[in-house]
All heavy atoms as a GROMACS GRO file, in nm:
protein
  583
    1ILE      N    1  -1.289  -1.057   7.710
    1ILE     CA    2  -1.370  -1.060   7.837
    1ILE      C    3  -1.354  -1.199   7.887
    1ILE      O    4  -1.340  -1.220   8.016
    1ILE     CB    5  -1.510  -1.026   7.808
    1ILE    CG1    6  -1.527  -0.888   7.747
    1ILE    CG2    7  -1.603  -1.050   7.934
    1ILE    CD1    8  -1.523  -0.776   7.852
    2LYS      N    9  -1.354  -1.303   7.808
    2LYS     CA   10  -1.346  -1.445   7.856
    2LYS      C   11  -1.214  -1.470   7.924
    2LYS      O   12  -1.217  -1.528   8.036
    2LYS     CB   13  -1.364  -1.540   7.733
    2LYS     CG   14  -1.378  -1.678   7.777
    2LYS     CD   15  -1.422  -1.768   7.657
    2LYS     CE   16  -1.430  -1.913   7.669
    2LYS     NZ   17  -1.397  -1.974   7.804
    3ARG      N   18  -1.108  -1.420   7.879
    3ARG     CA   19  -0.977  -1.446   7.939
    3ARG      C   20  -0.975  -1.367   8.075
    3ARG      O   21  -0.916  -1.419   8.170
    3ARG     CB   22  -0.864  -1.379   7.848
    3ARG     CG   23  -0.852  -1.446   7.711
    3ARG     CD   24  -0.759  -1.565   7.693
    3ARG     NE   25  -0.627  -1.549   7.749
    3ARG     CZ   26  -0.526  -1.512   7.680
    3ARG    NH1   27  -0.536  -1.461   7.565
    3ARG    NH2   28  -0.407  -1.505   7.738
    4ILE      N   29  -1.039  -1.251   8.085
    4ILE     CA   30  -1.035  -1.174   8.205
    4ILE      C   31  -1.117  -1.255   8.307
    4ILE      O   32  -1.071  -1.267   8.420
    4ILE     CB   33  -1.104  -1.036   8.183
    4ILE    CG1   34  -1.009  -0.946   8.100
    4ILE    CG2   35  -1.136  -0.968   8.311
    4ILE    CD1   36  -1.068  -0.823   8.044
    5GLU      N   37  -1.230  -1.309   8.268
    5GLU     CA   38  -1.313  -1.391   8.362
    5GLU      C   39  -1.232  -1.519   8.409
    5GLU      O   40  -1.248  -1.561   8.522
    5GLU     CB   41  -1.445  -1.420   8.300
    5GLU     CG   42  -1.533  -1.295   8.296
    5GLU     CD   43  -1.668  -1.318   8.220
    5GLU    OE1   44  -1.679  -1.422   8.149
    5GLU    OE2   45  -1.751  -1.240   8.236
    6GLU      N   46  -1.161  -1.573   8.321
    6GLU     CA   47  -1.077  -1.689   8.348
    6GLU      C   48  -0.974  -1.662   8.460
    6GLU      O   49  -0.949  -1.736   8.549
    6GLU     CB   50  -1.006  -1.751   8.230
    6GLU     CG   51  -1.109  -1.821   8.132
    6GLU     CD   52  -1.037  -1.859   8.001
    6GLU    OE1   53  -0.918  -1.831   7.975
    6GLU    OE2   54  -1.110  -1.919   7.918
    7VAL      N   55  -0.906  -1.537   8.448
    7VAL     CA   56  -0.810  -1.509   8.544
    7VAL      C   57  -0.880  -1.476   8.683
    7VAL      O   58  -0.830  -1.522   8.785
    7VAL     CB   59  -0.734  -1.372   8.500
    7VAL    CG1   60  -0.648  -1.315   8.615
    7VAL    CG2   61  -0.651  -1.396   8.378
    8LEU      N   62  -0.998  -1.414   8.682
    8LEU     CA   63  -1.068  -1.391   8.802
    8LEU      C   64  -1.111  -1.522   8.869
    8LEU      O   65  -1.101  -1.543   8.990
    8LEU     CB   66  -1.194  -1.302   8.781
    8LEU     CG   67  -1.164  -1.156   8.746
    8LEU    CD1   68  -1.293  -1.078   8.715
    8LEU    CD2   69  -1.081  -1.085   8.843
    9GLU      N   70  -1.152  -1.616   8.786
    9GLU     CA   71  -1.190  -1.757   8.840
    9GLU      C   72  -1.066  -1.822   8.904
    9GLU      O   73  -1.079  -1.885   9.002
    9GLU     CB   74  -1.242  -1.845   8.728
    9GLU     CG   75  -1.383  -1.810   8.681
    9GLU     CD   76  -1.488  -1.830   8.802
    9GLU    OE1   77  -1.472  -1.922   8.884
    9GLU    OE2   78  -1.573  -1.741   8.808
   10SER      N   79  -0.944  -1.793   8.848
   10SER     CA   80  -0.825  -1.855   8.908
   10SER      C   81  -0.786  -1.798   9.046
   10SER      O   82  -0.728  -1.871   9.119
   10SER     CB   83  -0.708  -1.842   8.797
   10SER     OG   84  -0.660  -1.715   8.805
   11VAL      N   85  -0.819  -1.673   9.066
   11VAL     CA   86  -0.783  -1.608   9.194
   11VAL      C   87  -0.898  -1.620   9.295
   11VAL      O   88  -0.871  -1.606   9.413
   11VAL     CB   89  -0.742  -1.468   9.180
   11VAL    CG1   90  -0.618  -1.449   9.097
   11VAL    CG2   91  -0.855  -1.378   9.130
   12ARG      N   92  -1.019  -1.652   9.244
   12ARG     CA   93  -1.135  -1.653   9.333
   12ARG      C   94  -1.125  -1.745   9.450
   12ARG      O   95  -1.151  -1.711   9.574
   12ARG     CB   96  -1.258  -1.688   9.252
   12ARG     CG   97  -1.384  -1.678   9.332
   12ARG     CD   98  -1.508  -1.680   9.234
   12ARG     NE   99  -1.527  -1.539   9.200
   12ARG     CZ  100  -1.555  -1.507   9.077
   12ARG    NH1  101  -1.564  -1.587   8.980
   12ARG    NH2  102  -1.575  -1.375   9.046
   13PRO      N  103  -1.063  -1.876   9.442
   13PRO     CA  104  -1.057  -1.969   9.552
   13PRO      C  105  -0.969  -1.903   9.665
   13PRO      O  106  -0.996  -1.923   9.780
   13PRO     CB  107  -0.990  -2.088   9.497
   13PRO     CG  108  -1.023  -2.088   9.354
   13PRO     CD  109  -1.028  -1.938   9.315
   14MET      N  110  -0.866  -1.826   9.634
   14MET     CA  111  -0.775  -1.768   9.734
   14MET      C  112  -0.854  -1.654   9.808
   14MET      O  113  -0.841  -1.651   9.931
   14MET     CB  114  -0.651  -1.708   9.668
   14MET     CG  115  -0.548  -1.813   9.624
   14MET     SD  116  -0.413  -1.739   9.533
   14MET     CE  117  -0.482  -1.678   9.386
   15LEU      N  118  -0.933  -1.581   9.740
   15LEU     CA  119  -1.010  -1.479   9.800
   15LEU      C  120  -1.121  -1.538   9.887
   15LEU      O  121  -1.148  -1.487  10.002
   15LEU     CB  122  -1.066  -1.389   9.698
   15LEU     CG  123  -0.966  -1.311   9.604
   15LEU    CD1  124  -1.046  -1.234   9.499
   15LEU    CD2  125  -0.879  -1.221   9.684
   16GLN      N  126  -1.177  -1.648   9.837
   16GLN     CA  127  -1.290  -1.707   9.920
   16GLN      C  128  -1.234  -1.776  10.046
   16GLN      O  129  -1.306  -1.777  10.143
   16GLN     CB  130  -1.368  -1.806   9.829
   16GLN     CG  131  -1.444  -1.739   9.720
   16GLN     CD  132  -1.515  -1.836   9.619
   16GLN    OE1  133  -1.464  -1.950   9.605
   16GLN    NE2  134  -1.612  -1.785   9.554
   17ARG      N  135  -1.112  -1.823  10.042
   17ARG     CA  136  -1.052  -1.877  10.156
   17ARG      C  137  -1.043  -1.772  10.265
   17ARG      O  138  -1.044  -1.805  10.387
   17ARG     CB  139  -0.905  -1.928  10.126
   17ARG     CG  140  -0.876  -2.058  10.190
   17ARG     CD  141  -0.748  -2.115  10.142
   17ARG     NE  142  -0.742  -2.144  10.000
   17ARG     CZ  143  -0.648  -2.114   9.916
   17ARG    NH1  144  -0.537  -2.057   9.959
   17ARG    NH2  145  -0.660  -2.146   9.784
   18ASP      N  146  -1.026  -1.645  10.226
   18ASP     CA  147  -1.027  -1.537  10.324
   18ASP      C  148  -1.161  -1.466  10.344
   18ASP      O  149  -1.168  -1.358  10.383
   18ASP     CB  150  -0.922  -1.436  10.285
   18ASP     CG  151  -0.783  -1.488  10.297
   18ASP    OD1  152  -0.750  -1.572  10.389
   18ASP    OD2  153  -0.687  -1.442  10.222
   19HIS      N  154  -1.266  -1.534  10.296
   19HIS     CA  155  -1.405  -1.490  10.311
   19HIS      C  156  -1.432  -1.371  10.233
   19HIS      O  157  -1.506  -1.283  10.263
   19HIS     CB  158  -1.444  -1.459  10.456
   19HIS     CG  159  -1.416  -1.581  10.545
   19HIS    ND1  160  -1.496  -1.689  10.548
   19HIS    CD2  161  -1.322  -1.599  10.638
   19HIS    CE1  162  -1.444  -1.774  10.632
   19HIS    NE2  163  -1.335  -1.725  10.689
   20GLY      N  164  -1.368  -1.360  10.110
   20GLY     CA  165  -1.391  -1.251  10.023
   20GLY      C  166  -1.429  -1.305   9.884
   20GLY      O  167  -1.448  -1.429   9.866
   21ASP      N  168  -1.440  -1.218   9.787
   21ASP     CA  169  -1.466  -1.259   9.649
   21ASP      C  170  -1.442  -1.140   9.553
   21ASP      O  171  -1.421  -1.024   9.598
   21ASP     CB  172  -1.611  -1.306   9.630
   21ASP     CG  173  -1.634  -1.408   9.514
   21ASP    OD1  174  -1.540  -1.419   9.425
   21ASP    OD2  175  -1.741  -1.466   9.514
   22VAL      N  176  -1.444  -1.166   9.428
   22VAL     CA  177  -1.421  -1.057   9.325
   22VAL      C  178  -1.518  -1.078   9.203
   22VAL      O  179  -1.552  -1.194   9.164
   22VAL     CB  180  -1.280  -1.054   9.282
   22VAL    CG1  181  -1.237  -1.180   9.202
   22VAL    CG2  182  -1.252  -0.929   9.188
   23ASP      N  183  -1.575  -0.972   9.157
   23ASP     CA  184  -1.664  -0.976   9.037
   23ASP      C  185  -1.614  -0.876   8.940
   23ASP      O  186  -1.572  -0.768   8.974
   23ASP     CB  187  -1.812  -0.939   9.077
   23ASP     CG  188  -1.879  -1.053   9.155
   23ASP    OD1  189  -1.849  -1.168   9.129
   23ASP    OD2  190  -1.968  -1.022   9.231
   24LEU      N  191  -1.623  -0.912   8.806
   24LEU     CA  192  -1.593  -0.822   8.702
   24LEU      C  193  -1.712  -0.728   8.684
   24LEU      O  194  -1.827  -0.777   8.678
   24LEU     CB  195  -1.568  -0.899   8.573
   24LEU     CG  196  -1.545  -0.817   8.448
   24LEU    CD1  197  -1.413  -0.737   8.458
   24LEU    CD2  198  -1.540  -0.908   8.323
   25VAL      N  199  -1.686  -0.605   8.686
   25VAL     CA  200  -1.795  -0.499   8.665
   25VAL      C  201  -1.801  -0.449   8.519
   25VAL      O  202  -1.902  -0.455   8.456
   25VAL     CB  203  -1.775  -0.386   8.767
   25VAL    CG1  204  -1.878  -0.276   8.747
   25VAL    CG2  205  -1.783  -0.433   8.912
   26GLU      N  206  -1.684  -0.406   8.476
   26GLU     CA  207  -1.679  -0.348   8.340
   26GLU      C  208  -1.537  -0.348   8.286
   26GLU      O  209  -1.444  -0.335   8.366
   26GLU     CB  210  -1.739  -0.208   8.337
   26GLU     CG  211  -1.762  -0.152   8.203
   26GLU     CD  212  -1.853  -0.029   8.194
   26GLU    OE1  213  -1.933  -0.015   8.290
   26GLU    OE2  214  -1.839   0.045   8.103
   27VAL      N  215  -1.521  -0.341   8.155
   27VAL     CA  216  -1.392  -0.332   8.090
   27VAL      C  217  -1.410  -0.209   7.998
   27VAL      O  218  -1.497  -0.210   7.915
   27VAL     CB  219  -1.351  -0.456   8.009
   27VAL    CG1  220  -1.223  -0.438   7.941
   27VAL    CG2  221  -1.354  -0.573   8.099
   28GLN      N  222  -1.322  -0.113   8.025
   28GLN     CA  223  -1.315   0.003   7.934
   28GLN      C  224  -1.177   0.020   7.886
   28GLN      O  225  -1.092   0.069   7.956
   28GLN     CB  226  -1.355   0.130   8.022
   28GLN     CG  227  -1.498   0.131   8.066
   28GLN     CD  228  -1.536   0.252   8.146
   28GLN    OE1  229  -1.442   0.331   8.180
   28GLN    NE2  230  -1.662   0.273   8.176
   29GLY      N  231  -1.154  -0.028   7.754
   29GLY     CA  232  -1.023  -0.023   7.702
   29GLY      C  233  -0.933  -0.110   7.784
   29GLY      O  234  -0.953  -0.231   7.797
   30LYS      N  235  -0.828  -0.052   7.835
   30LYS     CA  236  -0.727  -0.128   7.918
   30LYS      C  237  -0.760  -0.112   8.063
   30LYS      O  238  -0.674  -0.156   8.153
   30LYS     CB  239  -0.588  -0.079   7.884
   30LYS     CG  240  -0.548  -0.105   7.738
   30LYS     CD  241  -0.403  -0.100   7.716
   30LYS     CE  242  -0.359  -0.121   7.573
   30LYS     NZ  243  -0.390  -0.252   7.532
   31MET      N  244  -0.872  -0.057   8.101
   31MET     CA  245  -0.908  -0.046   8.238
   31MET      C  246  -1.010  -0.155   8.270
   31MET      O  247  -1.117  -0.168   8.208
   31MET     CB  248  -0.978   0.089   8.269
   31MET     CG  249  -0.899   0.203   8.228
   31MET     SD  250  -0.757   0.235   8.325
   31MET     CE  251  -0.757   0.408   8.342
   32ILE      N  252  -0.982  -0.228   8.369
   32ILE     CA  253  -1.070  -0.348   8.409
   32ILE      C  254  -1.116  -0.311   8.550
   32ILE      O  255  -1.043  -0.295   8.648
   32ILE     CB  256  -0.990  -0.476   8.418
   32ILE    CG1  257  -0.936  -0.512   8.282
   32ILE    CG2  258  -1.080  -0.592   8.468
   32ILE    CD1  259  -0.837  -0.626   8.274
   33TYR      N  260  -1.244  -0.290   8.565
   33TYR     CA  261  -1.311  -0.255   8.698
   33TYR      C  262  -1.375  -0.376   8.762
   33TYR      O  263  -1.453  -0.449   8.700
   33TYR     CB  264  -1.417  -0.144   8.673
   33TYR     CG  265  -1.355  -0.014   8.621
   33TYR    CD1  266  -1.355   0.015   8.488
   33TYR    CD2  267  -1.293   0.076   8.711
   33TYR    CE1  268  -1.300   0.131   8.438
   33TYR    CE2  269  -1.241   0.193   8.666
   33TYR     CZ  270  -1.245   0.221   8.532
   33TYR     OH  271  -1.185   0.342   8.486
   34VAL      N  272  -1.333  -0.396   8.882
   34VAL     CA  273  -1.376  -0.513   8.961
   34VAL      C  274  -1.443  -0.454   9.093
   34VAL      O  275  -1.410  -0.357   9.139
   34VAL     CB  276  -1.268  -0.611   8.990
   34VAL    CG1  277  -1.209  -0.665   8.860
   34VAL    CG2  278  -1.158  -0.548   9.078
   35SER      N  279  -1.524  -0.553   9.146
   35SER     CA  280  -1.592  -0.528   9.278
   35SER      C  281  -1.535  -0.629   9.373
   35SER      O  282  -1.555  -0.746   9.350
   35SER     CB  283  -1.738  -0.534   9.261
   35SER     OG  284  -1.796  -0.529   9.395
   36LEU      N  285  -1.463  -0.590   9.484
   36LEU     CA  286  -1.419  -0.684   9.586
   36LEU      C  287  -1.530  -0.690   9.686
   36LEU      O  288  -1.593  -0.593   9.724
   36LEU     CB  289  -1.292  -0.627   9.646
   36LEU     CG  290  -1.166  -0.622   9.564
   36LEU    CD1  291  -1.048  -0.562   9.636
   36LEU    CD2  292  -1.132  -0.765   9.518
   37LYS      N  293  -1.565  -0.815   9.727
   37LYS     CA  294  -1.676  -0.842   9.819
   37LYS      C  295  -1.628  -0.904   9.940
   37LYS      O  296  -1.522  -0.952   9.948
   37LYS     CB  297  -1.778  -0.927   9.743
   37LYS     CG  298  -1.828  -0.860   9.619
   37LYS     CD  299  -1.933  -0.949   9.558
   37LYS     CE  300  -2.014  -0.876   9.457
   37LYS     NZ  301  -2.128  -0.938   9.413
   38GLY      N  302  -1.719  -0.912  10.040
   38GLY     CA  303  -1.696  -0.978  10.162
   38GLY      C  304  -1.582  -0.918  10.238
   38GLY      O  305  -1.570  -0.802  10.246
   39ALA      N  306  -1.498  -1.002  10.293
   39ALA     CA  307  -1.380  -0.957  10.372
   39ALA      C  308  -1.285  -0.874  10.286
   39ALA      O  309  -1.207  -0.803  10.344
   39ALA     CB  310  -1.311  -1.074  10.436
   40CYS      N  311  -1.281  -0.889  10.152
   40CYS     CA  312  -1.185  -0.816  10.067
   40CYS      C  313  -1.231  -0.667  10.052
   40CYS      O  314  -1.152  -0.582  10.032
   40CYS     CB  315  -1.182  -0.879   9.932
   40CYS     SG  316  -1.103  -1.038   9.925
   41SER      N  317  -1.358  -0.646  10.067
   41SER     CA  318  -1.404  -0.503  10.056
   41SER      C  319  -1.361  -0.421  10.165
   41SER      O  320  -1.396  -0.441  10.287
   41SER     CB  321  -1.558  -0.506  10.054
   41SER     OG  322  -1.603  -0.379  10.039
   42GLY      N  323  -1.279  -0.318  10.136
   42GLY     CA  324  -1.229  -0.226  10.245
   42GLY      C  325  -1.117  -0.290  10.320
   42GLY      O  326  -1.071  -0.218  10.418
   43CYS      N  327  -1.065  -0.399  10.279
   43CYS     CA  328  -0.949  -0.461  10.359
   43CYS      C  329  -0.824  -0.379  10.344
   43CYS      O  330  -0.811  -0.310  10.233
   43CYS     CB  331  -0.924  -0.605  10.308
   43CYS     SG  332  -0.774  -0.678  10.366
   44MET      N  333  -0.736  -0.377  10.438
   44MET     CA  334  -0.615  -0.299  10.430
   44MET      C  335  -0.525  -0.351  10.319
   44MET      O  336  -0.435  -0.282  10.261
   44MET     CB  337  -0.533  -0.309  10.557
   44MET     CG  338  -0.601  -0.230  10.670
   44MET     SD  339  -0.519  -0.218  10.825
   44MET     CE  340  -0.384  -0.328  10.816
   45MET      N  341  -0.552  -0.478  10.280
   45MET     CA  342  -0.467  -0.548  10.176
   45MET      C  343  -0.533  -0.528  10.032
   45MET      O  344  -0.493  -0.589   9.938
   45MET     CB  345  -0.447  -0.693  10.197
   45MET     CG  346  -0.365  -0.717  10.326
   45MET     SD  347  -0.195  -0.650  10.321
   45MET     CE  348  -0.124  -0.761  10.205
   46GLU      N  349  -0.639  -0.445  10.026
   46GLU     CA  350  -0.706  -0.431   9.903
   46GLU      C  351  -0.620  -0.390   9.785
   46GLU      O  352  -0.627  -0.453   9.667
   46GLU     CB  353  -0.822  -0.322   9.917
   46GLU     CG  354  -0.904  -0.305   9.787
   46GLU     CD  355  -1.018  -0.212   9.812
   46GLU    OE1  356  -1.029  -0.152   9.918
   46GLU    OE2  357  -1.101  -0.197   9.719
   47ALA      N  358  -0.530  -0.300   9.796
   47ALA     CA  359  -0.444  -0.253   9.697
   47ALA      C  360  -0.346  -0.366   9.655
   47ALA      O  361  -0.324  -0.382   9.541
   47ALA     CB  362  -0.356  -0.135   9.746
   48ALA      N  363  -0.300  -0.450   9.748
   48ALA     CA  364  -0.213  -0.559   9.712
   48ALA      C  365  -0.288  -0.664   9.643
   48ALA      O  366  -0.241  -0.722   9.545
   48ALA     CB  367  -0.155  -0.618   9.847
   49THR      N  368  -0.414  -0.688   9.681
   49THR     CA  369  -0.497  -0.782   9.616
   49THR      C  370  -0.523  -0.740   9.472
   49THR      O  371  -0.500  -0.827   9.382
   49THR     CB  372  -0.638  -0.803   9.685
   49THR    OG1  373  -0.603  -0.842   9.819
   49THR    CG2  374  -0.723  -0.904   9.617
   50LEU      N  375  -0.556  -0.619   9.450
   50LEU     CA  376  -0.580  -0.568   9.315
   50LEU      C  377  -0.457  -0.575   9.229
   50LEU      O  378  -0.449  -0.606   9.114
   50LEU     CB  379  -0.634  -0.424   9.320
   50LEU     CG  380  -0.774  -0.406   9.374
   50LEU    CD1  381  -0.814  -0.262   9.388
   50LEU    CD2  382  -0.880  -0.480   9.277
   51GLY      N  383  -0.333  -0.544   9.290
   51GLY     CA  384  -0.208  -0.546   9.228
   51GLY      C  385  -0.177  -0.691   9.182
   51GLY      O  386  -0.130  -0.712   9.068
   52GLY      N  387  -0.206  -0.792   9.269
   52GLY     CA  388  -0.181  -0.925   9.233
   52GLY      C  389  -0.264  -0.977   9.119
   52GLY      O  390  -0.219  -1.041   9.028
   53ILE      N  391  -0.393  -0.931   9.125
   53ILE     CA  392  -0.492  -0.961   9.017
   53ILE      C  393  -0.446  -0.900   8.880
   53ILE      O  394  -0.443  -0.963   8.783
   53ILE     CB  395  -0.638  -0.923   9.051
   53ILE    CG1  396  -0.688  -1.006   9.165
   53ILE    CG2  397  -0.728  -0.935   8.925
   53ILE    CD1  398  -0.818  -0.962   9.223
   54GLN      N  399  -0.404  -0.773   8.886
   54GLN     CA  400  -0.351  -0.702   8.775
   54GLN      C  401  -0.232  -0.769   8.716
   54GLN      O  402  -0.221  -0.784   8.596
   54GLN     CB  403  -0.306  -0.559   8.817
   54GLN     CG  404  -0.255  -0.471   8.702
   54GLN     CD  405  -0.241  -0.334   8.739
   54GLN    OE1  406  -0.333  -0.262   8.777
   54GLN    NE2  407  -0.120  -0.283   8.729
   55GLN      N  408  -0.138  -0.819   8.795
   55GLN     CA  409  -0.021  -0.885   8.747
   55GLN      C  410  -0.061  -1.013   8.666
   55GLN      O  411  -0.005  -1.049   8.565
   55GLN     CB  412   0.073  -0.918   8.860
   55GLN     CG  413   0.207  -0.970   8.814
   55GLN     CD  414   0.290  -0.876   8.723
   55GLN    OE1  415   0.285  -0.758   8.741
   55GLN    NE2  416   0.337  -0.925   8.614
   56LYS      N  417  -0.161  -1.091   8.720
   56LYS     CA  418  -0.204  -1.210   8.655
   56LYS      C  419  -0.274  -1.174   8.522
   56LYS      O  420  -0.261  -1.254   8.426
   56LYS     CB  421  -0.301  -1.287   8.747
   56LYS     CG  422  -0.227  -1.354   8.862
   56LYS     CD  423  -0.328  -1.445   8.943
   56LYS     CE  424  -0.261  -1.512   9.056
   56LYS     NZ  425  -0.163  -1.615   9.014
   57MET      N  426  -0.345  -1.066   8.526
   57MET     CA  427  -0.414  -1.019   8.397
   57MET      C  428  -0.311  -0.985   8.289
   57MET      O  429  -0.322  -1.024   8.174
   57MET     CB  430  -0.495  -0.892   8.421
   57MET     CG  431  -0.622  -0.910   8.503
   57MET     SD  432  -0.752  -1.002   8.411
   57MET     CE  433  -0.871  -1.006   8.538
   58ILE      N  434  -0.203  -0.908   8.332
   58ILE     CA  435  -0.106  -0.870   8.237
   58ILE      C  436  -0.041  -1.002   8.185
   58ILE      O  437  -0.020  -1.005   8.059
   58ILE     CB  438   0.004  -0.782   8.309
   58ILE    CG1  439  -0.066  -0.647   8.338
   58ILE    CG2  440   0.126  -0.764   8.215
   58ILE    CD1  441   0.019  -0.556   8.425
   59GLU      N  442  -0.010  -1.090   8.268
   59GLU     CA  443   0.056  -1.221   8.216
   59GLU      C  444  -0.032  -1.300   8.123
   59GLU      O  445   0.004  -1.348   8.017
   59GLU     CB  446   0.094  -1.306   8.335
   59GLU     CG  447   0.207  -1.257   8.422
   59GLU     CD  448   0.226  -1.324   8.552
   59GLU    OE1  449   0.154  -1.432   8.576
   59GLU    OE2  450   0.297  -1.270   8.637
   60ALA      N  451  -0.162  -1.311   8.152
   60ALA     CA  452  -0.264  -1.377   8.075
   60ALA      C  453  -0.301  -1.315   7.941
   60ALA      O  454  -0.312  -1.379   7.842
   60ALA     CB  455  -0.392  -1.406   8.158
   61LEU      N  456  -0.312  -1.183   7.952
   61LEU     CA  457  -0.347  -1.107   7.829
   61LEU      C  458  -0.229  -1.063   7.743
   61LEU      O  459  -0.249  -1.034   7.626
   61LEU     CB  460  -0.431  -0.985   7.863
   61LEU     CG  461  -0.557  -1.011   7.949
   61LEU    CD1  462  -0.620  -0.874   7.994
   61LEU    CD2  463  -0.666  -1.093   7.875
   62GLY      N  464  -0.115  -1.062   7.801
   62GLY     CA  465   0.004  -1.032   7.720
   62GLY      C  466   0.006  -0.876   7.689
   62GLY      O  467   0.068  -0.839   7.597
   63GLU      N  468  -0.066  -0.792   7.767
   63GLU     CA  469  -0.062  -0.657   7.745
   63GLU      C  470  -0.087  -0.589   7.885
   63GLU      O  471  -0.137  -0.647   7.980
   63GLU     CB  472  -0.167  -0.605   7.647
   63GLU     CG  473  -0.314  -0.637   7.686
   63GLU     CD  474  -0.409  -0.597   7.576
   63GLU    OE1  475  -0.413  -0.479   7.547
   63GLU    OE2  476  -0.480  -0.682   7.534
   64LEU      N  477  -0.042  -0.461   7.887
   64LEU     CA  478  -0.055  -0.377   8.017
   64LEU      C  479  -0.196  -0.335   8.023
   64LEU      O  480  -0.252  -0.273   7.944
   64LEU     CB  481   0.042  -0.262   8.003
   64LEU     CG  482   0.063  -0.182   8.126
   64LEU    CD1  483   0.123  -0.278   8.240
   64LEU    CD2  484   0.160  -0.069   8.107
   65VAL      N  485  -0.255  -0.378   8.137
   65VAL     CA  486  -0.391  -0.334   8.180
   65VAL      C  487  -0.389  -0.287   8.322
   65VAL      O  488  -0.294  -0.317   8.391
   65VAL     CB  489  -0.491  -0.456   8.155
   65VAL    CG1  490  -0.508  -0.495   8.018
   65VAL    CG2  491  -0.456  -0.578   8.248
   66GLN      N  492  -0.496  -0.218   8.361
   66GLN     CA  493  -0.509  -0.167   8.496
   66GLN      C  494  -0.630  -0.228   8.560
   66GLN      O  495  -0.744  -0.232   8.494
   66GLN     CB  496  -0.523  -0.019   8.501
   66GLN     CG  497  -0.390   0.055   8.536
   66GLN     CD  498  -0.416   0.202   8.567
   66GLN    OE1  499  -0.470   0.265   8.481
   66GLN    NE2  500  -0.374   0.247   8.674
   67VAL      N  501  -0.614  -0.294   8.680
   67VAL     CA  502  -0.728  -0.345   8.748
   67VAL      C  503  -0.761  -0.247   8.857
   67VAL      O  504  -0.676  -0.215   8.951
   67VAL     CB  505  -0.700  -0.483   8.807
   67VAL    CG1  506  -0.807  -0.543   8.894
   67VAL    CG2  507  -0.666  -0.582   8.694
   68LEU      N  508  -0.884  -0.193   8.859
   68LEU     CA  509  -0.927  -0.094   8.958
   68LEU      C  510  -1.052  -0.131   9.021
   68LEU      O  511  -1.137  -0.195   8.961
   68LEU     CB  512  -0.942   0.045   8.875
   68LEU     CG  513  -0.820   0.094   8.793
   68LEU    CD1  514  -0.855   0.202   8.701
   68LEU    CD2  515  -0.717   0.158   8.899
   69PRO      N  516  -1.064  -0.075   9.141
   69PRO     CA  517  -1.195  -0.102   9.211
   69PRO      C  518  -1.309  -0.020   9.143
   69PRO      O  519  -1.285   0.084   9.085
   69PRO     CB  520  -1.167  -0.053   9.356
   69PRO     CG  521  -1.056   0.049   9.344
   69PRO     CD  522  -0.968   0.003   9.231
   70VAL      N  523  -1.422  -0.073   9.159
   70VAL     CA  524  -1.538  -0.013   9.087
   70VAL      C  525  -1.561   0.129   9.137
   70VAL      O  526  -1.605   0.212   9.054
   70VAL     CB  527  -1.677  -0.097   9.110
   70VAL    CG1  528  -1.710  -0.090   9.254
   70VAL    CG2  529  -1.782  -0.055   9.017
   71SER      N  530  -1.517   0.171   9.252
   71SER     CA  531  -1.526   0.303   9.300
   71SER      C  532  -1.444   0.397   9.224
   71SER      O  533  -1.469   0.521   9.220
   71SER     CB  534  -1.485   0.314   9.448
   71SER     OG  535  -1.349   0.273   9.468
   72TYR      N  536  -1.349   0.355   9.136
   72TYR     CA  537  -1.268   0.440   9.053
   72TYR      C  538  -1.330   0.468   8.913
   72TYR      O  539  -1.273   0.538   8.837
   72TYR     CB  540  -1.126   0.380   9.037
   72TYR     CG  541  -1.034   0.401   9.149
   72TYR    CD1  542  -1.074   0.382   9.284
   72TYR    CD2  543  -0.900   0.439   9.133
   72TYR    CE1  544  -0.991   0.394   9.388
   72TYR    CE2  545  -0.814   0.451   9.238
   72TYR     CZ  546  -0.860   0.423   9.364
   72TYR     OH  547  -0.774   0.441   9.473
   73MET      N  548  -1.442   0.391   8.888
   73MET     CA  549  -1.499   0.396   8.757
   73MET      C  550  -1.558   0.540   8.730
   73MET      O  551  -1.624   0.588   8.823
   73MET     CB  552  -1.619   0.290   8.742
   73MET     CG  553  -1.646   0.258   8.594
   73MET     SD  554  -1.727   0.095   8.592
   73MET     CE  555  -1.895   0.153   8.614
   74PRO      N  556  -1.533   0.595   8.615
   74PRO     CA  557  -1.579   0.735   8.591
   74PRO      C  558  -1.739   0.728   8.590
   74PRO      O  559  -1.794   0.639   8.526
   74PRO     CB  560  -1.526   0.773   8.458
   74PRO     CG  561  -1.463   0.645   8.401
   74PRO     CD  562  -1.449   0.550   8.511
   75VAL      N  563  -1.800   0.824   8.637
   75VAL     CA  564  -1.942   0.841   8.635
   75VAL      C  565  -1.983   0.913   8.499
   75VAL      O  566  -1.931   1.017   8.473
   75VAL     CB  567  -1.995   0.930   8.752
   75VAL    CG1  568  -2.149   0.939   8.749
   75VAL    CG2  569  -1.957   0.858   8.887
   76GLU      N  570  -2.071   0.846   8.430
   76GLU     CA  571  -2.113   0.905   8.301
   76GLU      C  572  -2.227   1.010   8.329
   76GLU      O  573  -2.315   0.979   8.402
   76GLU     CB  574  -2.152   0.795   8.210
   76GLU     CG  575  -2.041   0.702   8.166
   76GLU     CD  576  -2.077   0.603   8.060
   76GLU    OE1  577  -2.173   0.622   7.989
   76GLU    OE2  578  -2.008   0.502   8.051
   77ALA      N  579  -2.212   1.116   8.264
   77ALA     CA  580  -2.315   1.229   8.276
   77ALA      C  581  -2.436   1.194   8.197
   77ALA      O  582  -2.435   1.129   8.105
   77ALA     CB  583  -2.247   1.358   8.239
   0.00000   0.00000   0.00000
């Protein structure tokens, strides 16, 4: 979790420059759920932003993970 948060901290200044932000919501196995905020929320570049964050995660963690928006998180019954 600490490494994941470090990666998010590293991309946060770029997102904030565009009036956005990102928060870690939950980690379920190799699925990392994040919440994009501000200008990033609903932006047309949202998929590209998540893809870039995912690439940085893979490099930092040394394993294949998926970075998904919180809206993709399964609802527990």
